[in-house]
TORDRENDO-348584 format. One record per residue (C-alpha): residue in three letters; x, y, z. Coordinates in nm, 4 decimals, always signed. Layout:
N
ATOM  aa       xx       yy       zz
ATOM Ala        X        Y        Z
...
END
This chain:
484
ATOM  aa       xx       yy       zz
ATOM Met  -2.2186  -6.8224  +6.7671
ATOM Thr  -1.9619  -6.5757  +6.7096
ATOM Lys  -2.1292  -6.2106  +7.0022
ATOM Leu  -2.1078  -6.1726  +7.4286
ATOM Ile  -2.2556  -5.9398  +7.6657
ATOM Ala  -2.0522  -5.7228  +7.8700
ATOM Leu  -2.2609  -5.6312  +8.1956
ATOM Asp  -2.1186  -5.4670  +8.3726
ATOM Val  -2.2615  -5.3013  +8.6769
ATOM Gly  -2.1015  -4.9941  +8.7245
ATOM Ser  -2.2025  -4.7338  +9.1262
ATOM Ser  -2.4691  -4.5093  +8.8919
ATOM Ala  -2.6313  -4.7232  +8.6465
ATOM Leu  -2.5027  -5.0390  +8.4518
ATOM Lys  -2.3831  -5.1096  +8.0544
ATOM Ala  -2.3819  -5.3112  +7.8529
ATOM Ala  -2.1451  -5.4128  +7.6133
ATOM Leu  -2.1357  -5.6362  +7.2920
ATOM Tyr  -1.8932  -5.8110  +7.1689
ATOM Asp  -1.7560  -5.9414  +6.8450
ATOM Arg  -1.5582  -6.1954  +6.8380
ATOM Asp  -1.3692  -6.0521  +6.4647
ATOM Gln  -1.4697  -5.6957  +6.5728
ATOM Gly  -1.3949  -5.6274  +6.9251
ATOM Leu  -1.6656  -5.3536  +7.0621
ATOM Ile  -1.9631  -5.3529  +6.8490
ATOM Ala  -2.1978  -5.1780  +7.0426
ATOM Thr  -2.3184  -5.0630  +7.4039
ATOM Ser  -2.5531  -4.9590  +7.6671
ATOM Glu  -2.6818  -4.7726  +7.9128
ATOM Ala  -2.9607  -4.8351  +8.1652
ATOM Gly  -3.0039  -4.5759  +8.5240
ATOM Tyr  -3.1299  -4.7529  +8.8321
ATOM Gly  -3.3602  -4.3406  +8.9593
ATOM Pro  -3.3004  -4.3042  +9.2524
ATOM Asp  -3.0889  -4.4621  +9.5636
ATOM Leu  -3.2590  -4.5092  +9.8129
ATOM Ala  -3.0921  -4.3277 +10.0924
ATOM Pro  -2.6708  -4.2587 +10.0624
ATOM His  -2.5483  -4.5299  +9.9854
ATOM Arg  -2.8091  -4.6978  +9.9139
ATOM Gln  -2.9588  -4.9515  +9.6350
ATOM Asp  -3.1987  -5.2321  +9.5507
ATOM Pro  -3.0667  -5.4711  +9.4123
ATOM Glu  -3.4145  -5.4768  +9.1901
ATOM Gln  -3.3057  -5.1939  +9.0657
ATOM Trp  -2.9626  -5.3371  +8.9337
ATOM Trp  -3.1969  -5.6555  +8.7461
ATOM Arg  -3.4045  -5.4444  +8.5845
ATOM Ala  -3.1918  -5.2636  +8.4524
ATOM Ala  -2.9988  -5.4964  +8.2844
ATOM Gln  -3.3037  -5.6825  +8.1106
ATOM Lys  -3.3034  -5.2370  +7.9905
ATOM Ala  -2.9617  -5.2681  +7.8353
ATOM Ile  -2.9698  -5.6155  +7.6344
ATOM Ser  -3.3082  -5.5189  +7.5352
ATOM Ser  -3.1608  -5.2083  +7.3734
ATOM Leu  -2.8809  -5.4522  +7.1534
ATOM Asp  -2.8737  -5.6558  +6.9634
ATOM Thr  -2.8851  -5.9981  +7.0943
ATOM Ser  -2.8872  -6.2535  +6.7835
ATOM Asp  -2.5403  -6.4756  +6.8186
ATOM Val  -2.4864  -6.4267  +7.1023
ATOM Thr  -2.2979  -6.7097  +7.3256
ATOM Ala  -2.2368  -6.5450  +7.6467
ATOM Leu  -2.2776  -6.3552  +7.8649
ATOM Val  -1.9460  -6.2272  +8.1388
ATOM Leu  -2.0034  -5.9645  +8.4299
ATOM Thr  -1.8178  -5.7139  +8.6885
ATOM Gly  -1.8585  -5.4122  +8.8431
ATOM Thr  -1.8758  -5.2321  +9.1273
ATOM Met  -1.7022  -5.4674  +9.5151
ATOM Glu  -1.6779  -5.4391  +9.9009
ATOM Asn  -2.1074  -5.4190  +9.9067
ATOM Leu  -2.3144  -5.5792 +10.1767
ATOM Ile  -2.6519  -5.7869  +9.9627
ATOM Leu  -2.8003  -5.9438 +10.2686
ATOM Leu  -2.9923  -6.2907 +10.0400
ATOM Asp  -3.2433  -6.5528 +10.2852
ATOM Gln  -3.2850  -6.9035 +10.2248
ATOM Asp  -3.5084  -6.8290  +9.9835
ATOM Gly  -3.2328  -6.5878  +9.7985
ATOM Gln  -3.4741  -6.3029  +9.8742
ATOM Ser  -3.2756  -6.0266  +9.9211
ATOM Leu  -3.3752  -5.8764 +10.2727
ATOM Phe  -3.2266  -5.4826 +10.2483
ATOM Pro  -3.1094  -5.3129  +9.9974
ATOM Ala  -2.7196  -5.3227  +9.9402
ATOM Ile  -2.5160  -5.1685 +10.1927
ATOM Leu  -2.3124  -5.0147  +9.8731
ATOM Tyr  -1.8878  -4.9915  +9.9145
ATOM Ser  -1.8513  -4.6092 +10.0253
ATOM Asp  -2.0499  -4.6628 +10.3013
ATOM Pro  -1.8965  -4.6187 +10.6845
ATOM Cys  -2.1421  -4.7201 +10.8928
ATOM Gly  -1.9009  -5.0027 +10.9619
ATOM Ala  -1.6380  -4.6943 +11.0877
ATOM Pro  -1.7666  -4.8233 +11.4966
ATOM Phe  -1.6414  -5.1429 +11.4528
ATOM Leu  -1.3266  -5.1107 +11.3149
ATOM Asp  -1.2014  -4.9480 +11.5788
ATOM Glu  -1.3508  -5.1567 +11.8694
ATOM Met  -1.1834  -5.4869 +11.7270
ATOM Gln  -0.8041  -5.3222 +11.6517
ATOM Pro  -0.6931  -5.6045 +11.9477
ATOM Glu  -0.8333  -5.8530 +11.7749
ATOM Leu  -0.7608  -5.7740 +11.4370
ATOM Ala  -0.2834  -5.7479 +11.4690
ATOM Lys  -0.3009  -6.0861 +11.2910
ATOM Ala  -0.5328  -5.9452 +11.0035
ATOM Ser  -0.3564  -5.7724 +10.7830
ATOM Ala  -0.0875  -6.1038 +10.7199
ATOM Ile  -0.3750  -6.2768 +10.5910
ATOM Leu  -0.5771  -5.9610 +10.4457
ATOM Gly  -0.2626  -5.8543 +10.2064
ATOM Asn  -0.4647  -5.5125 +10.3708
ATOM Ala  -0.4972  -5.3785 +10.7154
ATOM Pro  -0.8243  -5.3615 +10.7625
ATOM Glu  -1.0652  -5.0699 +10.6907
ATOM Pro  -1.3976  -4.9450 +10.8204
ATOM Leu  -1.4901  -4.9534 +10.3714
ATOM Met  -1.5166  -5.3993 +10.3991
ATOM Thr  -1.7713  -5.5505 +10.3263
ATOM Ala  -1.7154  -5.7687 +10.6774
ATOM Phe  -1.7504  -5.4006 +10.9499
ATOM Lys  -2.0650  -5.3268 +10.6852
ATOM Trp  -2.2074  -5.6663 +10.8180
ATOM Leu  -2.0490  -5.6322 +11.2071
ATOM Trp  -2.3046  -5.2737 +11.1542
ATOM Phe  -2.5857  -5.4335 +10.9993
ATOM Lys  -2.6102  -5.7683 +11.2660
ATOM Ala  -2.6470  -5.4387 +11.5301
ATOM Thr  -2.8390  -5.2880 +11.4076
ATOM Glu  -3.1192  -5.5341 +11.2234
ATOM Pro  -3.1111  -5.8421 +11.4843
ATOM Ala  -3.3981  -6.0036 +11.3507
ATOM Leu  -3.2566  -5.9891 +10.9660
ATOM Ala  -2.9555  -6.0366 +11.0361
ATOM Ala  -3.0804  -6.3574 +11.2064
ATOM Arg  -3.2666  -6.3984 +10.8237
ATOM Val  -2.9416  -6.3675 +10.6120
ATOM Ala  -2.7634  -6.7324 +10.4782
ATOM Thr  -2.5473  -6.5491 +10.1528
ATOM Leu  -2.3688  -6.2129 +10.2155
ATOM Leu  -2.1866  -6.1810  +9.8917
ATOM Pro  -2.0049  -5.8730  +9.7984
ATOM Gly  -1.9816  -5.7870  +9.3952
ATOM Ala  -2.3256  -5.6078  +9.2370
ATOM Lys  -2.2254  -5.8189  +8.9991
ATOM Asp  -2.3192  -6.1119  +9.2235
ATOM Ala  -2.6372  -6.0194  +9.2889
ATOM Leu  -2.6686  -6.0145  +8.8893
ATOM Ala  -2.4856  -6.3665  +8.8534
ATOM Phe  -2.7373  -6.5229  +9.1444
ATOM Arg  -3.0353  -6.3777  +8.9268
ATOM Leu  -2.9384  -6.4722  +8.5904
ATOM Thr  -2.8101  -6.8641  +8.6771
ATOM Gly  -2.9464  -6.9026  +9.0646
ATOM Gln  -2.5538  -6.9995  +9.1846
ATOM Arg  -2.3692  -6.7832  +9.5193
ATOM Ile  -2.0575  -6.7584  +9.2917
ATOM Thr  -1.7718  -6.4269  +9.3434
ATOM Asp  -1.4373  -6.4006  +9.2348
ATOM Ala  -1.0490  -6.3259  +9.4056
ATOM Ile  -1.0005  -6.0255  +9.3182
ATOM Thr  -1.3912  -5.8804  +9.4338
ATOM Ala  -1.3501  -6.1244  +9.7775
ATOM Thr  -0.9746  -5.9421  +9.8069
ATOM Thr  -1.2394  -5.6657  +9.9334
ATOM Thr  -1.4627  -5.8240 +10.1897
ATOM Gly  -1.1912  -5.9049 +10.4587
ATOM Leu  -1.2561  -6.2540 +10.5187
ATOM Met  -1.0172  -6.3549 +10.2535
ATOM Asp  -0.6819  -6.5354 +10.3382
ATOM Ile  -0.5042  -6.3780  +9.9338
ATOM Lys  -0.2179  -6.6310  +9.8993
ATOM Lys  -0.4285  -6.9315  +9.9582
ATOM Arg  -0.7506  -6.7324  +9.7488
ATOM Asp  -0.9927  -6.8930 +10.0151
ATOM Trp  -1.2255  -6.7813 +10.3090
ATOM Ser  -0.9842  -6.6937 +10.6519
ATOM Ala  -1.0747  -6.9203 +10.9035
ATOM Asp  -0.9919  -6.6452 +11.1410
ATOM Met  -1.1277  -6.3687 +11.0525
ATOM Leu  -1.4911  -6.5728 +11.0063
ATOM Thr  -1.5113  -6.6376 +11.2811
ATOM Leu  -1.4042  -6.3185 +11.4270
ATOM Phe  -1.6945  -6.2069 +11.2443
ATOM Gly  -1.9132  -6.4249 +11.3559
ATOM Leu  -2.0277  -6.5705 +10.9699
ATOM Asp  -2.0240  -6.9474 +10.9060
ATOM Arg  -1.8681  -7.0398 +10.5668
ATOM Arg  -2.2076  -7.1612 +10.4912
ATOM Gln  -2.3305  -6.8238 +10.4449
ATOM Leu  -2.0386  -6.7084 +10.1770
ATOM Pro  -2.0064  -6.7159  +9.7859
ATOM Ala  -1.8215  -7.0236  +9.6502
ATOM Ile  -1.4197  -6.8013  +9.5187
ATOM Leu  -1.4339  -6.8782  +9.1334
ATOM Asp  -1.1768  -6.8537  +8.8846
ATOM Ala  -1.2499  -6.4845  +8.6910
ATOM Ser  -1.2910  -6.6696  +8.3311
ATOM Ala  -1.5417  -7.0138  +8.4550
ATOM Ile  -1.8182  -7.0606  +8.3244
ATOM Ile  -2.0354  -7.0439  +8.7412
ATOM Gly  -2.3787  -7.2444  +8.4940
ATOM Pro  -2.5464  -7.1812  +8.2623
ATOM Leu  -2.8414  -6.8929  +8.2068
ATOM Thr  -3.1871  -6.9912  +8.3870
ATOM Ala  -3.5029  -7.0624  +8.2384
ATOM Ser  -3.7052  -6.7535  +8.4492
ATOM Ala  -3.3575  -6.5588  +8.4069
ATOM Ser  -3.3810  -6.5902  +7.9996
ATOM Ala  -3.7317  -6.5532  +7.9694
ATOM Tyr  -3.6366  -6.1882  +8.1614
ATOM Val  -3.3652  -6.0367  +8.0036
ATOM Gly  -3.4737  -6.1952  +7.6493
ATOM Leu  -3.1487  -6.4923  +7.5923
ATOM Pro  -3.1609  -6.8578  +7.5494
ATOM Ala  -3.2196  -6.9937  +7.8174
ATOM Gly  -2.8988  -7.2198  +7.8892
ATOM Leu  -2.6461  -6.9557  +7.7674
ATOM Pro  -2.2851  -6.9925  +7.9830
ATOM Val  -2.2174  -6.7448  +8.1721
ATOM Ile  -1.9007  -6.6614  +8.2670
ATOM Asn  -1.7707  -6.5402  +8.6166
ATOM Gly  -1.5694  -6.2529  +8.5533
ATOM Cys  -1.4850  -6.0587  +8.8087
ATOM Gly  -1.4447  -5.6202  +9.0365
ATOM Asp  -1.4346  -5.3721  +8.7833
ATOM Ala  -1.1053  -5.2343  +8.9636
ATOM Gly  -1.0174  -5.6082  +8.8188
ATOM Ala  -1.1789  -5.5542  +8.4436
ATOM Thr  -1.1000  -5.1778  +8.4250
ATOM Thr  -0.6976  -5.2563  +8.4593
ATOM Ile  -0.7496  -5.6049  +8.2383
ATOM Gly  -0.8857  -5.3703  +7.9767
ATOM Ser  -0.7126  -5.0801  +7.9894
ATOM Phe  -0.3865  -5.3469  +7.8744
ATOM Cys  -0.1799  -5.2945  +8.2293
ATOM Glu  -0.0113  -5.6296  +8.2040
ATOM Ala  +0.3349  -5.5747  +8.2533
ATOM Ala  +0.4008  -5.5043  +8.6326
ATOM Gly  +0.5043  -5.1379  +8.6858
ATOM Asp  +0.1560  -5.0633  +8.3797
ATOM Val  -0.0453  -4.8035  +8.5544
ATOM Ser  -0.4081  -4.7707  +8.4940
ATOM Leu  -0.5721  -4.4322  +8.6246
ATOM Tyr  -1.0119  -4.4718  +8.6397
ATOM Leu  -1.2165  -4.1876  +8.6225
ATOM Gly  -1.5881  -4.2946  +8.6539
ATOM Thr  -1.8394  -4.1493  +8.9297
ATOM Ser  -1.5342  -4.2758  +9.1498
ATOM Gly  -1.1833  -4.3526  +9.0802
ATOM Trp  -0.8796  -4.5408  +9.1557
ATOM Val  -0.4896  -4.5422  +9.0949
ATOM Ala  -0.4201  -4.9286  +8.9485
ATOM Arg  -0.0849  -5.1288  +8.9009
ATOM Val  +0.0353  -5.4332  +8.7834
ATOM Ala  +0.2562  -5.5897  +9.0340
ATOM Pro  +0.4360  -5.9466  +9.1028
ATOM Leu  +0.2524  -6.1742  +9.4844
ATOM Ser  +0.5889  -6.1605  +9.5638
ATOM Thr  +0.5848  -5.8108  +9.6355
ATOM Leu  +0.2603  -5.9071  +9.9403
ATOM His  +0.5266  -5.9050 +10.2201
ATOM Gln  +0.6472  -5.4949 +10.0852
ATOM Asp  +0.5264  -5.2195 +10.3767
ATOM Arg  +0.2988  -5.0074 +10.0965
ATOM Pro  +0.0140  -4.7043 +10.1530
ATOM Val  -0.1711  -4.9445  +9.8683
ATOM Tyr  -0.4637  -5.1203  +9.8924
ATOM Arg  -0.4016  -5.4434  +9.7544
ATOM Leu  -0.6516  -5.6809  +9.5123
ATOM Ala  -0.5600  -6.0826  +9.3622
ATOM His  -0.4772  -6.0586  +9.0077
ATOM Pro  -0.7289  -6.2985  +8.7629
ATOM Thr  -0.3237  -6.4179  +8.7029
ATOM Pro  -0.2784  -6.6284  +9.0065
ATOM Asp  +0.0298  -6.4897  +9.0098
ATOM Leu  +0.0885  -6.1794  +9.0080
ATOM Leu  -0.1406  -5.8361  +9.2850
ATOM Ile  -0.3034  -5.5031  +9.1629
ATOM Glu  -0.2217  -5.2278  +9.3681
ATOM Val  -0.5319  -4.9838  +9.4089
ATOM Thr  -0.5061  -4.6727  +9.5792
ATOM Pro  -0.8932  -4.5556  +9.5777
ATOM Ile  -1.1227  -4.2164  +9.4521
ATOM Leu  -1.3731  -4.1782  +9.6752
ATOM Ser  -1.5403  -3.9108  +9.5018
ATOM Ala  -1.4158  -3.8713  +9.1382
ATOM Gly  -1.6377  -3.7878  +8.8896
ATOM Ala  -1.8939  -3.7947  +9.0697
ATOM Ala  -1.7182  -3.4235  +9.1770
ATOM Ala  -1.8009  -3.3446  +8.8978
ATOM Ala  -2.1524  -3.4408  +8.8479
ATOM Trp  -2.2447  -3.2425  +9.1965
ATOM Ser  -2.0406  -2.9497  +9.0860
ATOM Arg  -2.2574  -2.9260  +8.7297
ATOM Lys  -2.5171  -2.9374  +8.9625
ATOM Ala  -2.4391  -2.7046  +9.1403
ATOM Leu  -2.3401  -2.4139  +8.9826
ATOM Gly  -2.6548  -2.5248  +8.7404
ATOM Leu  -2.4533  -2.6645  +8.3660
ATOM Thr  -2.5038  -2.8880  +8.1677
ATOM Leu  -2.2631  -3.1247  +8.0634
ATOM Glu  -2.1751  -2.8865  +7.6983
ATOM Asp  -2.1887  -2.5796  +7.9025
ATOM Ser  -1.8889  -2.7156  +8.1813
ATOM Glu  -1.6862  -2.8362  +7.8878
ATOM Glu  -1.7390  -2.4885  +7.7719
ATOM Gln  -1.7029  -2.3441  +8.0494
ATOM Leu  -1.3633  -2.5124  +8.1625
ATOM Arg  -1.2437  -2.4389  +7.7785
ATOM Leu  -1.2399  -2.0670  +7.8762
ATOM Ala  -1.0718  -2.0762  +8.1949
ATOM Asp  -0.8588  -2.2722  +8.1364
ATOM Ala  -0.7109  -1.9463  +7.9039
ATOM Asn  -0.6268  -1.8226  +8.2509
ATOM Pro  -0.7188  -2.0732  +8.5950
ATOM Pro  -0.8157  -1.9244  +8.8207
ATOM Asp  -0.6772  -1.9210  +9.1646
ATOM Leu  -0.8691  -2.1352  +9.3209
ATOM Leu  -0.8169  -2.5430  +9.5440
ATOM Phe  -1.0637  -2.7331  +9.5574
ATOM Leu  -1.0772  -3.0403  +9.8329
ATOM Pro  -1.3284  -3.2729  +9.6694
ATOM Tyr  -1.3935  -3.4630  +9.9384
ATOM Leu  -1.7621  -3.5288  +9.9552
ATOM Ser  -1.7788  -3.8358 +10.0808
ATOM Gly  -1.4471  -3.8754 +10.2997
ATOM Glu  -1.2140  -4.0428 +10.0859
ATOM Arg  -1.0138  -4.3902 +10.0900
ATOM Ser  -0.6461  -4.3481 +10.0234
ATOM Pro  -0.3877  -4.2905 +10.0601
ATOM Phe  -0.5937  -4.1402 +10.4131
ATOM Val  -0.8255  -4.3075 +10.5705
ATOM Asp  -1.0602  -4.0821 +10.6340
ATOM Thr  -1.4438  -4.0984 +10.6753
ATOM Asp  -1.5135  -3.7797 +10.8370
ATOM Val  -1.2855  -3.5386 +10.5920
ATOM Arg  -1.5511  -3.3074 +10.3494
ATOM Gly  -1.5076  -3.0815 +10.1203
ATOM Ala  -1.3601  -2.7564 +10.0321
ATOM Phe  -1.3582  -2.5297  +9.8114
ATOM Ile  -0.9924  -2.3098  +9.8929
ATOM Gly  -0.8949  -1.9058  +9.8507
ATOM Leu  -1.2732  -1.8356  +9.6387
ATOM Asp  -1.2939  -1.4832  +9.6408
ATOM Ala  -1.5895  -1.1972  +9.4490
ATOM Ser  -1.3980  -1.2758  +9.1767
ATOM His  -1.3891  -1.6918  +9.0435
ATOM Asn  -1.7751  -1.7584  +8.8714
ATOM Ser  -1.8819  -2.0848  +8.8001
ATOM Ser  -1.6719  -2.1377  +8.5837
ATOM Asp  -1.3434  -2.1445  +8.7820
ATOM Met  -1.5346  -2.3309  +8.9905
ATOM Ala  -1.5765  -2.5904  +8.7764
ATOM Tyr  -1.1962  -2.6593  +8.7073
ATOM Ala  -1.1021  -2.5779  +9.0804
ATOM Val  -1.2163  -2.8548  +9.0871
ATOM Leu  -1.2112  -3.1155  +8.8261
ATOM Glu  -0.8110  -2.9010  +8.9184
ATOM Gly  -0.8746  -3.0433  +9.3427
ATOM Val  -0.9999  -3.4412  +9.1486
ATOM Ser  -0.6136  -3.5029  +8.9722
ATOM Leu  -0.4270  -3.3285  +9.2678
ATOM Ala  -0.5813  -3.5963  +9.4998
ATOM Thr  -0.4766  -3.8263  +9.1836
ATOM Arg  -0.1361  -3.7044  +9.1778
ATOM Ala  -0.1007  -3.7976  +9.5610
ATOM Asn  -0.2433  -4.1671  +9.4866
ATOM Leu  -0.0180  -4.1601  +9.2358
ATOM Leu  +0.3258  -4.0666  +9.4495
ATOM Ser  +0.2146  -4.3473  +9.6867
ATOM Leu  +0.1339  -4.6064  +9.3786
ATOM Asp  +0.4400  -4.5890  +9.1813
ATOM Pro  +0.6659  -4.2548  +9.2989
ATOM Ser  +0.9510  -4.4163  +9.1460
ATOM Gly  +0.7220  -4.2386  +8.8220
ATOM Gln  +0.8109  -4.4946  +8.4986
ATOM Gly  +0.5244  -4.6487  +8.5497
ATOM Ala  +0.3052  -4.5917  +8.1705
ATOM Ile  +0.0026  -4.4462  +8.2701
ATOM Thr  -0.3456  -4.5946  +8.0847
ATOM Met  -0.6757  -4.3325  +8.1765
ATOM Val  -1.0194  -4.4615  +8.0874
ATOM Gly  -1.3353  -4.3986  +8.2622
ATOM Gly  -1.5728  -4.1043  +8.1680
ATOM Gly  -1.3456  -3.8009  +8.2442
ATOM Ala  -1.1385  -3.9810  +7.9885
ATOM Lys  -1.3803  -3.8198  +7.7205
ATOM Ser  -1.2979  -3.5005  +7.8695
ATOM Ala  -1.1502  -3.2581  +7.5921
ATOM Leu  -0.9613  -3.0854  +7.9039
ATOM Trp  -0.9522  -3.2979  +8.1931
ATOM Pro  -0.7003  -3.5422  +8.0565
ATOM Gln  -0.4990  -3.2287  +8.0263
ATOM Leu  -0.4738  -3.1474  +8.3031
ATOM Leu  -0.4055  -3.4937  +8.4773
ATOM Ala  -0.0344  -3.4704  +8.2793
ATOM Asp  -0.0264  -3.1280  +8.3926
ATOM Ile  -0.0914  -3.1810  +8.8130
ATOM Leu  +0.0256  -3.5640  +8.7458
ATOM Glu  +0.3225  -3.3811  +8.5671
ATOM Arg  +0.2964  -3.7636  +8.3505
ATOM Gln  +0.2379  -3.8118  +8.0196
ATOM Ile  -0.0881  -4.0452  +7.9329
ATOM Gly  -0.2506  -4.2836  +7.6934
ATOM Leu  -0.5849  -4.2626  +7.6070
ATOM Thr  -0.7638  -4.5066  +7.4176
ATOM Ala  -1.0154  -4.4728  +7.0911
ATOM Asp  -1.3125  -4.5417  +7.3502
ATOM Pro  -1.1854  -4.4836  +7.7248
ATOM Ser  -1.5541  -4.6033  +7.9185
ATOM Ala  -1.6012  -4.8930  +7.7911
ATOM Ala  -1.2603  -5.0016  +7.9685
ATOM Thr  -1.3814  -5.1806  +8.2162
ATOM Ala  -1.6852  -5.3853  +7.9832
ATOM Leu  -1.3993  -5.4679  +7.7304
ATOM Gly  -1.1423  -5.5846  +8.0167
ATOM Ala  -1.4257  -5.9106  +8.0789
ATOM Cys  -1.4954  -5.9170  +7.7815
ATOM Arg  -1.1537  -6.0214  +7.7102
ATOM Ile  -1.1938  -6.2794  +8.0253
ATOM Ala  -1.4597  -6.4134  +7.8238
ATOM Thr  -1.2830  -6.4794  +7.5549
ATOM Lys  -1.0189  -6.6803  +7.7399
ATOM Ala  -1.2937  -6.8877  +7.9269
ATOM Leu  -1.4169  -7.0025  +7.5151
ATOM Gly  -1.1376  -7.0464  +7.3663
ATOM Trp  -1.1504  -6.7168  +7.1144
ATOM Pro  -0.9146  -6.4852  +7.0034
ATOM Glu  -0.6691  -6.2819  +7.2233
ATOM Pro  -0.8646  -5.8378  +7.1134
ATOM Gln  -0.5429  -5.6796  +7.0577
ATOM Ala  -0.4161  -5.3708  +7.2205
ATOM Leu  -0.5907  -5.0313  +7.1261
ATOM Ala  -0.3577  -4.7831  +6.9808
ATOM Lys  -0.3411  -4.4855  +7.2094
ATOM Arg  -0.3336  -4.1362  +7.1775
ATOM Ile  -0.0265  -3.9426  +7.3885
ATOM Val  -0.1104  -3.6186  +7.6268
ATOM Ser  +0.1993  -3.4427  +7.7023
ATOM Pro  +0.2110  -3.2219  +8.0005
ATOM Arg  +0.2281  -2.8101  +7.9130
ATOM Pro  +0.6365  -2.6859  +8.0606
ATOM Asp  +0.3826  -2.3388  +8.1476
ATOM Arg  +0.1855  -2.5174  +8.3846
ATOM Gln  +0.4670  -2.6829  +8.6157
ATOM Lys  +0.5496  -2.4312  +8.8276
ATOM Arg  +0.1512  -2.3721  +8.8923
ATOM Ala  +0.0966  -2.8143  +8.9968
ATOM Arg  +0.3542  -2.7683  +9.2761
ATOM Arg  +0.2559  -2.5005  +9.4174
ATOM Leu  -0.1191  -2.6132  +9.3905
ATOM Asn  +0.0096  -2.9687  +9.5037
ATOM Ala  +0.1453  -2.7512  +9.8066
ATOM Ala  -0.1335  -2.5588  +9.9084
ATOM Phe  -0.3271  -2.9182  +9.8123
ATOM Thr  -0.1454  -3.0924 +10.0933
ATOM Glu  -0.1743  -2.8641 +10.3391
ATOM Ala  -0.5394  -2.7564 +10.2861
ATOM Thr  -0.6333  -3.1443 +10.3029
ATOM Ala  -0.4203  -3.1657 +10.6426
ATOM Phe  -0.6529  -2.9080 +10.7573
ATOM Ala  -0.9586  -3.0782 +10.6721
ATOM Arg  -0.8877  -3.3371 +10.7945
ATOM His  -0.7768  -3.1336 +11.1816
ATOM Ile  -1.1199  -2.9609 +11.1614
ATOM Ala  -1.3380  -3.1828 +11.0159
ATOM Pro  -1.4354  -3.3863 +11.3424
ATOM Met  -1.6331  -3.0132 +11.4309
ATOM Met  -1.7896  -3.0041 +11.1379
ATOM Arg  -2.0740  -3.3605 +11.3012
ATOM Ser  -2.3443  -3.1742 +11.4092
ATOM Gly  -2.3116  -3.2415 +11.8206
ATOM Asp  -2.6670  -3.1410 +11.8799
ATOM Ala  -2.9916  -3.4334 +11.9865
ATOM Asp  -3.2509  -3.1608 +11.8694
ATOM Phe  -3.1244  -3.0666 +11.5038
ATOM Lys  -3.3187  -3.1444 +11.2390
ATOM Arg  -3.1330  -3.1043 +10.9355
ATOM Pro  -3.3474  -2.9251 +10.6525
END
């Protein structure tokens, strides 16, 4: 058998990619989850149903293994029988913020253990919120899983497993030891037995069970390979491997990631660090909460299809508007953590139309990306590869190149980078030949847009500071107020 399937549990859909040992990626499929149960909440059963649907759309003959990737920093709660006790609390949920504030004195030494300063979106702070809000259910929790792919792995194999990349995001792992920290477990009131084992990304975690086989339509006993969290898989799938290489991902959320030596761990840098599948490396990340999500929101709000939006963006690009958008639709994560800040249009007047607003949204996400790139790669020397659904836009890569004032490389299939990274991990586990790096198309900044880019960036910096200043005033303090 010469094929494998990568399953990528994304924010809004599950993607399946079919990889051939000799031909590389040969087919993909996708299945959505349907409406979320609530903001920042999904039912893990939706992921399981989407996996079955996505796999059924592929030619599964000659498949030799499965490999997994997906979102990180979630809180997925299972009882003693492996049943889900509560909807998955997603990475974007700021419910843990009050507990971070309360625990500041106790967290003085946490950064040295975690490799990152404690922040409210970490799984551990979501756990404190859950214990305070649902004490009866919390008492029944036998297992906490941080990765969406970990929940899928459990359904496929019955094993409670995670990887070091995903475990980094919990606020519970010693990043140097790549193991759960006894001090952090004590601090958050957790028993090691409640957490999954941390295995290498290339580890075979178990055979596909008979019950899972019957559901997904693959042979029982098929090896299931651990894989890793989506940011790690995307970096690997972008072929960003040399120290300093940069991967720019724009999906529903987004991030800028750079490979760095483990020896840089002691440096005080404004980045979020992840363990790398290779033990002597790190992945430095600056996450963006609303990337493609901001573009999707604007299309919905303006009544535009994706095709209409691309045409309107093209028209607006001929004479770009003096309009600024702050893309903080769900708060922001980097280069600052602020769960209260919200988005805004700045400079909006009666002359602006839907094309101008859609264009400003893409520029706003690009400006947020610039701020993140500056904190991650201040030297401006790293080669940038752009991947994710946003890279498929006819215009957005050009806008990013203009705003960043940097060249951007685009692979032939940028939306498949996460799945390809998982496949690269799997080929190592299976002893298959290493996939070749993908040819890149280079997008260069337009010299005539440089002055505009710098003017917008200055305004964006000032507007962001003001939006953060007034954010507390925007929260309703009226107990009787009910949003319609």
